[in-house]
N, C-alpha and C positions, 0 to 999 in steps of 0.2 A: 791603653793598658787593659781595656775591657776584653781584649782578645785573649788574655792569659787565663788558662785554667787554674783553679785552685788546686794546690797539692793534696792528694789524697793517698795515704800510704796503702790502702786496700788496693790501689791499682798496681802496686809492685809486689804483692804478696802472692805469687803465683807458683811458688814450689814448697814442698815440705821443709826443705833446708832453710829457705828464706823466712818461712813462718817460725820455725825453731829458733833461729838466731834472733829474729825480731822480738819474740816473747822473753827469750833469755836475757837480752840487753835491758828491756823493759823492766824485768823483774829485779834487777840489780839496783834500779833507782829507789831511793828511800821513800819517794812520794807515791802512795798506792794508786793515785789517779793515772800515773804513767802507765802502770800495768793494765788498768781497767781500759784505758784508751787503746792500749795495743790488742787486747783481747777483742775489743769492739771492731778494731780495724780488720783483725783476722776473720771475725764472724761476717763482716761486711763483704770480705774478699771471697769467702766460702758460701755466702747467700744467707742473710739473716732469717729468711723464711724456713730454709732447710735446717738451720741450727735450731730454731724454735721449735720446729716439728720434731727433731731428733732428741731434743731435751725435754719436751712436755711443757715448755714454758711458752706463754703467749709472746707475740712479737713485741707488743707494747711493754710487757714485763721485762723481756730481754734487753730492750733499748733503755729502759729506766735503770736496770741493774747495772749496765755498762756505761752509764753516764758519769762523767768526772764529779766527784763529790758524793757519789752514791755510796752506800754501805751495805753492798749485797752480802747475803749469807754465804758462809763457806760452802754449804751444799750447793747453792746456786752456781758458783764459780766452778766447782768441781763437775757439775752436770754440763756446764757450758764448754769446758776444756775437754771433757769426754766426747761431747757432741762435735767438737772441732777435730777430734782424733789425736788430742795432745795429752801427753803424760808428763807430769812434773815429777822431777827427781831430785834427790838431795845428794850432794857430794861433800866430802871432807877434804 
């Protein structure tokens, strides 16, 4: 079994449509860690260093903010989403 590669969602987030769907489904979960993990996966897919540079956050700070159990500030999440080119919308 050592030949099996561990699943990494970031390997499959290769289109804007896939990323949008992935984040939308994660946002529906009641557990905020699910959304943080999804944002982290997208950031890894897009390049954590590039996201850190575009948001003005250090890579270490970015990793810490997106760790399950973290309580990142709203402003931090908005910066990261903006750096990812993602816009949150509200629908009734």
